[in-house]
C-alpha positions in Angstrom: 85.9 31.2 -217.8 82.4 33.5 -217.2 83.7 36.3 -219.1 84.3 34.3 -222.3 80.6 32.5 -222.2 77.4 34.2 -223.6 75.5 36.9 -221.7 72.3 33.4 -220.6 74.8 31.1 -220.6 76.7 33.1 -218.1 73.6 34.3 -216.0 71.7 30.2 -216.1 75.3 29.7 -214.3 75.7 31.8 -212.0 72.0 31.0 -210.9 73.1 27.9 -209.7 77.2 29.1 -208.2 74.9 31.5 -205.4 73.6 28.1 -204.0 76.1 26.5 -204.8 78.9 28.3 -203.2 76.9 29.1 -199.9 76.4 25.7 -199.8 79.9 25.1 -199.6 80.6 27.6 -197.3 78.4 25.6 -194.5 81.0 22.8 -195.4 83.9 24.7 -194.2 84.6 24.3 -190.6 87.2 26.4 -190.5 84.2 29.2 -191.1 83.8 30.9 -188.1 82.1 34.0 -189.7 78.5 33.7 -188.9 76.7 32.0 -185.6 75.9 28.0 -186.1 72.1 30.1 -186.3 73.2 32.1 -189.8 74.5 29.1 -191.2 71.5 27.1 -190.4 69.8 30.0 -192.0 72.3 30.3 -194.7 71.3 26.2 -195.0 67.8 27.1 -195.3 67.8 29.7 -197.9 70.6 28.0 -199.8 68.5 24.7 -200.1 65.4 26.9 -200.7 67.3 29.1 -203.7 68.9 25.6 -205.5 65.5 23.8 -205.2 63.5 26.7 -207.2 66.2 26.5 -209.9 65.9 23.7 -210.9 62.9 24.0 -210.9 62.4 27.0 -213.0 65.2 25.5 -215.3 63.3 22.2 -215.1 65.8 19.6 -213.6 63.8 17.1 -212.3 67.0 14.4 -211.5 67.5 16.3 -208.9 63.6 16.1 -206.9 65.0 13.0 -204.6 68.0 14.9 -203.8 66.2 17.6 -202.8 63.5 14.9 -200.8 66.4 13.3 -199.2 67.7 16.3 -197.2 66.3 18.1 -194.2 64.8 20.6 -195.8 61.7 22.9 -193.9 61.9 21.5 -190.0 66.1 22.2 -189.4 65.1 25.7 -188.6 62.5 27.1 -186.7 62.2 30.5 -187.8 62.9 29.5 -191.4 61.0 27.4 -193.6 61.2 26.4 -197.0 57.4 25.8 -198.8 56.2 23.3 -201.3 57.5 25.3 -204.3 60.2 26.2 -203.0 59.7 29.2 -201.8 61.8 30.8 -198.1 60.0 32.2 -195.5 59.9 33.0 -192.0 58.0 30.4 -189.7 55.2 32.8 -187.5 54.5 32.2 -183.8 57.7 32.4 -183.0 59.7 33.9 -180.4 62.4 36.3 -182.7 64.2 36.9 -179.5 65.6 33.0 -179.4 67.0 33.6 -182.5 71.2 33.6 -182.2 70.3 32.3 -178.4 73.1 30.0 -176.6 70.3 27.5 -176.7 69.5 28.2 -180.2 72.9 28.0 -181.5 73.4 24.8 -179.8 71.0 23.4 -181.7 72.2 24.6 -184.6 75.2 23.0 -184.3 73.9 19.0 -184.0 71.7 20.2 -187.2 74.4 21.7 -189.4 76.5 18.2 -188.2 73.3 16.2 -189.5 73.2 18.5 -192.4 77.0 19.1 -193.7 77.1 15.2 -194.0 74.2 14.5 -196.0 75.4 17.6 -198.0 78.9 15.8 -198.4 77.0 12.5 -199.1 75.0 14.3 -202.1 77.5 16.3 -203.4 78.8 14.2 -206.6 75.0 13.2 -207.2 73.9 17.7 -207.2 77.4 17.7 -209.4 76.7 15.6 -212.1 73.3 15.9 -212.8 73.9 20.1 -212.8 76.2 19.8 -215.5 74.6 16.8 -217.7 71.0 19.0 -217.2 73.1 22.8 -217.6 74.1 21.3 -220.6 71.5 20.7 -222.7 69.9 24.6 -221.4 72.9 26.2 -222.3 75.6 26.1 -225.4 78.1 24.5 -223.8 79.1 20.7 -224.0 79.5 19.0 -220.1 83.4 19.2 -219.8 83.2 23.2 -220.1 80.9 23.0 -218.0 81.7 21.3 -214.8 85.6 23.9 -214.3 82.7 27.0 -213.6 80.2 24.7 -211.4 82.9 22.2 -209.8 84.9 25.9 -209.0 82.3 26.6 -206.3 80.8 23.6 -205.4 
């Protein structure tokens, strides 16, 4: 589908697909590729990317959704600033990253995050389809396929 789109429209869609794909990966319970601590860090990165993309493309419909998602305090090593930049926290012992204790903490955080993401999925998808239809030259029906495929 994406190869038939104009370059600009394809780029806009792909800009949102990456963080959504990362979220989909986090929702897959059988995904044992990354440790829980790494999955938690991927969540922070993808949440920051998605919030930043919505800011850049002026999609304010999701501000309340992002406000309801824990984004800054879920990872003791990474955080998201008020302007949606992901940064490494200072004054933390990075040797503790991905240890047994860190992974245990990450497991409990991931369980909560997965539930929250599942609750917000349809709201995020619908808002993105609606707003991206206004940004691109696609109607909502055409846009839903590539966005939904990745979410």
